[in-house]
C-alpha positions as CSV (number, residue, x, y, z in Angstrom):
1,M,-6.6,-29.7,-30.0
2,P,-4.8,-26.5,-29.8
3,K,-4.5,-24.5,-26.5
4,S,-6.7,-21.7,-26.0
5,K,-5.2,-18.2,-26.0
6,N,-7.8,-17.2,-23.6
7,K,-6.9,-19.5,-20.8
8,P,-8.5,-18.1,-17.6
9,K,-6.1,-16.6,-15.0
10,Q,-5.5,-18.6,-11.7
11,L,-4.4,-17.6,-8.4
12,S,-0.6,-18.0,-8.2
13,H,-0.3,-18.6,-4.4
14,Y,-1.7,-22.1,-4.5
15,D,-0.2,-25.5,-5.5
16,E,-1.8,-28.2,-7.5
17,A,-3.3,-29.7,-4.2
18,G,-4.8,-26.3,-3.3
19,R,-2.3,-25.5,-0.4
20,A,-1.1,-21.9,0.0
21,T,2.5,-21.6,-1.3
22,M,5.0,-18.7,-2.1
23,V,5.5,-18.3,-5.8
24,D,8.9,-19.4,-7.1
25,V,10.5,-16.3,-8.7
26,S,14.1,-17.7,-9.0
27,A,14.0,-17.9,-12.8
28,K,12.7,-14.3,-13.2
29,R,15.1,-11.5,-14.1
30,P,15.4,-8.4,-11.9
31,T,13.8,-5.3,-13.3
32,I,12.9,-1.8,-11.9
33,R,9.6,-2.0,-10.3
34,E,7.5,0.7,-8.8
35,A,4.0,0.9,-7.2
36,E,1.9,3.7,-5.8
37,A,-1.1,3.3,-3.4
38,R,-3.4,5.6,-1.5
39,A,-5.7,5.7,1.4
40,F,-8.0,8.3,2.9
41,V,-8.7,8.9,6.5
42,V,-12.1,10.4,7.0
43,M,-12.5,12.8,10.0
44,S,-14.6,15.6,11.2
45,R,-13.5,19.3,10.9
46,K,-13.0,19.3,14.5
47,V,-10.3,16.7,14.3
48,V,-8.8,18.0,11.3
49,R,-8.5,21.4,13.1
50,A,-6.9,19.8,16.1
51,L,-4.2,17.9,14.0
52,P,-1.5,20.6,14.7
53,Q,-2.2,20.6,18.3
54,N,-2.0,16.9,19.0
55,P,-0.2,16.2,22.3
56,K,1.3,13.0,21.0
57,G,3.1,14.9,18.3
58,D,2.3,15.6,14.6
59,P,0.1,12.7,13.5
60,L,0.8,13.4,9.8
61,E,4.6,13.2,10.2
62,V,4.4,10.1,12.6
63,A,2.2,8.5,10.0
64,R,4.6,9.2,7.2
65,V,7.5,7.5,9.1
66,A,5.2,4.7,10.3
67,G,4.2,3.9,6.6
68,M,7.9,3.8,5.5
69,M,8.8,1.6,8.3
70,A,5.8,-0.7,7.5
71,A,6.7,-1.0,3.8
72,K,10.2,-2.6,4.9
73,R,8.4,-5.2,6.9
74,T,5.6,-6.3,4.4
75,S,7.1,-9.8,4.1
76,E,6.7,-10.2,7.8
77,L,3.0,-9.4,7.7
78,I,1.8,-10.8,4.5
79,P,2.5,-14.6,4.5
80,M,3.3,-15.1,0.9
81,C,5.2,-12.0,0.2
82,H,8.9,-12.2,-0.6
83,P,11.2,-10.1,1.2
84,I,12.7,-7.5,-1.1
85,A,15.2,-4.8,-0.9
86,L,13.5,-1.6,-1.4
87,T,15.5,1.2,-2.9
88,K,12.9,4.0,-2.3
89,V,9.8,4.3,-0.1
90,E,8.0,7.6,0.2
91,V,4.7,8.5,2.1
92,T,3.0,11.7,1.8
93,T,0.1,13.0,3.7
94,E,-2.2,16.0,3.0
95,V,-5.1,17.5,4.7
96,K,-8.1,17.7,2.4
97,K,-11.8,18.3,2.9
98,G,-13.2,15.9,5.0
99,G,-9.9,14.2,6.2
100,V,-6.3,13.1,5.3
101,A,-5.2,11.9,2.0
102,I,-2.3,9.4,2.1
103,R,0.0,8.4,-0.9
104,S,2.8,5.9,-0.9
105,L,5.4,5.0,-3.4
106,A,7.7,1.9,-3.3
107,R,10.5,1.2,-5.7
108,T,13.0,-1.7,-6.2
109,T,15.1,-3.4,-8.6
110,A,14.1,-7.1,-8.1
111,V,12.3,-10.2,-9.4
112,T,9.0,-9.5,-8.0
113,G,6.8,-6.4,-7.5
114,V,6.2,-3.9,-4.8
115,E,2.4,-3.4,-4.9
116,M,2.0,-5.0,-1.4
117,E,4.8,-2.7,0.0
118,A,3.0,0.3,-1.3
119,L,-0.4,-0.9,0.0
120,V,1.0,-1.8,3.4
121,A,2.8,1.7,3.7
122,A,-0.5,3.5,2.8
123,S,-2.5,1.3,5.2
124,V,-0.2,1.6,8.2
125,A,0.1,5.4,7.7
126,A,-3.7,5.5,7.8
127,L,-4.0,3.4,10.9
128,T,-1.3,5.7,12.6
129,V,-3.4,8.7,12.0
130,Y,-6.4,7.0,13.5
131,D,-4.3,5.9,16.5
132,M,-3.1,9.4,17.2
133,C,-6.4,11.0,16.8
134,K,-8.9,8.4,18.3
135,A,-8.9,10.3,21.6
136,L,-10.9,13.0,19.8
137,D,-13.2,10.8,17.8
138,K,-13.3,7.0,17.7
139,S,-15.7,7.4,14.5
140,I,-12.7,8.2,12.2
141,E,-13.0,5.9,9.1
142,I,-10.1,4.6,6.8
143,R,-11.3,4.3,3.3
144,E,-10.1,3.7,-0.2
145,I,-7.0,1.7,0.3
146,V,-6.2,1.0,-3.2
147,L,-3.4,0.4,-5.7
148,V,-3.1,3.6,-7.9
149,R,-0.4,2.3,-10.3
150,K,2.4,-0.1,-10.8
151,S,5.2,-0.6,-13.4
152,G,7.6,-3.2,-14.3
153,G,7.5,-7.0,-14.3
154,K,6.0,-9.7,-16.6
155,S,2.4,-8.4,-16.1
156,G,3.3,-5.0,-17.2
157,D,2.0,-1.6,-16.2
158,Y,-1.3,-0.9,-14.5
159,Q,-2.9,2.3,-13.9
160,R,-6.2,2.7,-12.0
161,A,-9.1,4.5,-13.7
162,Q,-9.6,7.9,-12.3
163,S,-12.4,8.0,-9.6
164,K,-14.6,11.0,-8.6
165,S,-13.4,10.7,-5.0
166,V,-9.9,11.4,-3.5
């Protein structure tokens, strides 16, 4: 009986016995890989207006640096992530209506992708904004931590469909 071309996808981080495992990428060839993620920190107008006067420093600049630092430590935080040498990490923050938009970019030439590095960068940057502003309002929310796009690797390119929010 011929194999079906529509074989269902399976989770790659489990072995035949169902135990969590790190995927063996030793046979893969290095390629340029890039990923972009985003997050949104929802906050009141009062907190947004107070951002420049924060006594702890500029929350958006501290968040940018925290996101870059976190991307470099992703394999220490996510158990099955491979440590990879990042060639670029960029985190941007922008005050928008209702809060702060965060975008991150991670790039490498490696045998595995950088989606998790981009997502960790955006997440930690958002958490840092929360940490630096929580004295004013503990009801700040972190929303929409998502992969925006990725390129490179065997699975090819991915682009998130446009959404009406952020």
